[in-house]
Steps between C-alpha positions, in 0.01 A plus 500: 500500500858419413715410802878523491718415802853639478806401704817714511667314213224323310130469426358243743170451318251655261132406492225619266124520563526527879156571648605588857810553713538518879824623664622589849586867551621699798133584567367143467351290221439677170289365213506600134239450231538611140283812538680630809660840464874519438703482820834432666542291817798412722508124556617310806611135508188295440299284264387650169187329367381528142235330294460474126176434315390139540791401726541463873693740723878503466730600787838674497702582812653844450749706695483876551434703190267724304182439300404738218164476321469705182199421285484124456870455577603398854873493570635362826868561571640303795837380629404131508207281396406133531210343310302207635164330517468453876461803722646330809825413319531857376433642846777289652738594215406863553583482871822305449649699213357850483446581867833342604673720245340806660654400836841461333463843341423653839817346646709627209352849536570502874862394439539768235355763733747398774791528257380840381454634852846370599650676200323826587617484864862434395487778243358742758773407751766568234357845438500580873873416537 
């Protein structure tokens, strides 16, 4: 298989002759072999594992995104990715960077919702006057 990992503004990596890929989806771990049917999967923050012929497993921490398998081409599009050789380092980086960002996003969304509701209440009070 041919694996391509895309970030919003650049290609993170491209790898040829990949024999297997394992990713984390919203339904749990998901493995791909070259003969698997074409598919699409929603990814959650986790460790993507791939292996090429004759080499050991390689690990990439990925943020939320989408995986698309079409024929022998596997494209993973994520917001962030970090490559590494040690799983423990990637897990800690994953927790520190990707999951912390999710908490910040929640706070921003809550603040935005409060502003929007305040605007709606003020607008409604103007109409009632």
